[in-house]
N, C-alpha and C positions, 0 to 999 in steps of 0.2 A: 481878933488876934488870938492864936492858940496859947493856952496858958501852961500846957504840959507837953513835952516832946520826949519820945522814947527813941533812943539811938541804939541800933543794933551793932554789935562789935564782936570780933573774935577776942579770945582771952589772952593772947600773947602780949608781952610787954609793949611791943611796937604797935600792935593793933590798938591797945588801950591808950597809948600816947596819942595816936591819931584821933580816936574817938573823943578823948578828953580835950584835945586841941580844938576840934570842931565845936564841942559843947561850950568851951570857954568863949569862942568867937560868937556863938549864938547868944550866950549870956550877956556879952557886952552890948549886943544889939537889942536884946529883949530882956532887960533885967528882972522883969516881973514873971518871966516864964520859968517854970521848974523843968529841969532836964534829968532824965533817968537813963543810965547805961544798962542795956540788956545784953548779957553774954551768950554767945552761941559757939558751938564747935562745928567746924566744917570738915568736909572730906579731906581737903588738903592738910588740915591739922592732924587728922587721925592716922593717915597712911603715910608713914615716914620711911618705910623700908624700900620704897620703889621711887625711881625718877618721876618727876612731874609728867614728863611726856608719856610715860608708860601707863599712867592712870587717867589719861584723858586730856589734861591740860586746861581745857576751857571750863570756867566756872567752879574750879575746885575750892576756891576760897570765898565764893559768893552765894552759891546755890541755897544753902540753909537760911542765910539771912534774907534772901529774896522770898523764900517761902514764908518767912515770918512777916514780911511786908504784905504779901498777898492776904494773909490771915488777919492783918491789921494789929498784930501783936507789937509791931514797932512802926514808927513813922518814917524812919530813914535808916540807912546803913552807911558807914564810912569804910572805904576800901583804899588800898594802894591802887592807883589807876592801872598800873601794870598787871594787876591780877584780874582786871575786868575783861570779859569777852567783848569783842567789837560789836556784836549784835546782842542787845539786851532782851530779856524776855518781854513778851507783850504785856503792856500795862505798867512797865517800869521805865524810868528815865534817869539821866544824870541831871540832878537839880543844880549842881555846881561842881566846878573843878577849881581847887584852890591854887594859889600861886605856887609854881613849882620851886621846890628846894633844888639843891644840886642834883643833876641827873647822873653824875659820874659813878663808875665802879672804882673800888679800891682793893689794893692788895694788903692782906694782913699776914705778917710773918714774924715769928718770935726771934728768928736768927738773921734774916736777910732783908736788906732795905728795899730792893726793887726786883722786878721780874728778871732783869738782866743779871742780877746777882745770884739768882737761884742756881744751885749746882745742877749738873747734867742729870737728867732723870728724876728731878725733884717731884715729890708727891704734892699735888695741888688739888684742893677740894672745891667743888661747886656743883650745884644741881642744875645749872643752866646750860643748855646746848649752845646758846649764843656765846656765853663766856668761854665754854670749852673750845669752840671753833676758833675764836679770836686769840685765845691763849696759844693754841697749837699752831696757828698761822705764824705767830711770832717766835714760838719756841716748840718746834715739833718733837723735841726730846722729852717733854714733860710727861709725867704719869698723872693723868687727870682721873680723879676718883669722885664718885657721887657723894655729895654732902647735903643732907636735908635737915630741916628743923628751923626753929626760930633763931634770932640773932645770938642770944645767949647760949643756946644749944650748940650752934656752930663754933662759937668761940671756945667752948669747953672741949668739943671734939678735936679742935685744932691741936691741942696739947695731948689729950687722951689717946688719940689715934695716930699721933706722930706725923701729922701733915707738916710739910715744909712751909706751906702757905695756903691760904684760902682767899677767895674773892667774894666780896659783898658789895651791896649798894652803899655809897657814902651817906645818903640821906638817912638810912636806917640807923647807922652808927651815931651820927651827929644828933639825931632826935632823941636817942637814948643816953646821950652824954658819954659815949664810948669812943670819942675821937682819938684818944691816946693809943688805941690799938692800930690805927692806920699807919702803914709804913710807906705806901705809895698811892697817890691819886692818879688814876688814868684820865687823860684828857678824853673828850668825846670823840676825838680823832683816833686816839690810840686804841680805844675800845668803845665802839658805838653802843649806846645804852639800849635797854628794852623800851618798847612802846610805853609812853606815859611814866617812865621811871622818875621818881622824885615828886610826883603830883598826887594829891589826894582826890578821890572821887566821892561825891555824896549822892547816893542813889535813893530815889523815893518813888512813890506811885505817881504815874503821869496824870491821873485825874485829881490829885491832891493839890489844887491850885493855891490854897492857903500856905501849904508847906513850900511850894515852889516860889511863891512871892517872898517868903521869909528867908529862903536860901540865896536869892539873887545877889545880895551884897557880898557873899562869900566867893562869888565866881570871879576868877581872874581872866580877863579877856585874852591877853597875850598867851597865857598857858593853854587856854581853850583852843585857840587857833592852831598852836603848835601840835598839841596832842590830837586834835581833829585830823590833821594831816598824817600824823604817825599812825593813828588807828585806821585811817583809810588805806594806807599802805598794807597794813596787816590784813585788813578785811579782803583786799584784792587777792592776796596770796592764800588766805584761809588756812594759815598754818598754826596759829596759836603758839604755844611754847614748844611745839614739836618740830619746828623748822629753825635751824640756826640762823637767826636774822637779827639785825639791830637797825634802829631807825631813830633819828633825832631831829627835831625842828628848832630853828632859831629865827628870830625876827630882827630885822635891821631896816629902819626908815620905812616901815610899812610893808616890807617885802619879807615873805616867809621862804626860808631855805630849808629843805629837807634833805638830809644826808642818810644814806642807808646802805646796808650790806646784806647779801645772802651768801652763805658759806656752806661748804661740805663739812661733815662732822669732824673730819681730821684737819680742817683748816687749810688744806692744800689748794682748793679751788674757791676763791673769793671773788664775788662780783659786787663792785662798789660804785656808787654814783650819787649825784645830788641834782636837785631841781629847785628853781626859784620862781616865785610869782607873788601876786598880791595875796594878802592874808585871806581875803574873802574866797579865794579859790583853793583853800587848804585841802579839801577833799579831792579835788581834781589833781593837784600836785602829787599827793600821796599815791593816788591810783595810777597816774601816768608813770611815776618813778618805779612802782612795783612792776608794771607791765614791761618797762624798759629793761630792768634787771632780770626779769623772768626770761625775756627773749634773748638777752645777752648770754645766758647760761644757767640762770636759776632754775629753769625748767628741768634741766638734767639732774640737778640736785634734788628737787622735789620728787621727780620720777624715781630716783634711786631710794629715797626715804620711803616711798610707797611700796616699792619692790621689797625692801627689807622689813616691812611691817611696822616701821616706826611712825609713819604718817598714814592715817586711814581716811 
């Protein structure tokens, strides 16, 4: 059994919380094992003046950590699963996906309680095309402005840059003990979450069998089935964060239901649907739902994004 584990992490407060959470869980399982956190800065952390979609989307928060794993400078890396590309680099794998916290998005507003309460033309901040499209679908009058940075940076900009509201992931705020900022929690029907939102991914080398065995107890089977279907949906469309789409899986009595949406950037054209089947067919469900929404009209949205240079 390994006596020392090096966990790679980004340096933001949320990333550190996630890495420390995994470290604590490993320490419970293996009390004689020493655990070291190794900090890294990623491209997504450094480039804050551009939207995520404009700087590539895929691997923005993972690539540097993956290079450290290749060099064996670290044994594993902890990520928000929603930041993970659907196809991992050769030689790396997801050793575990932890039990999902809430997947919901939330509204944070210093003056207004809900989305409906926002005044006409309200300035709302988000870096997500998915959130932008779903906000505009409900409130086409809103002035959506780009908002990048970690959770604390976005909360600071909320006041400094005079936003009427911003939209964040509920899991990030609750993990940091910042629940008091939440003014409205969107249900997953009101705003379909991002792929894997609320779940943590633990990535390691695929040939490191000892590490894989040690990570097995941290894997949550239900979350893995749900997110496997969600990631299959995304993989089929090959969109990353450059396509306004949401997808969310739930399990009831052994049946997995995946609900998803593909939308135009302005929220005017939304194609939404769901499919259900046995958990073991998660990847097929996700793939078939993506095909169905693509044929229903998602194809025209993706072709338009390519024509406008947003999707390459």
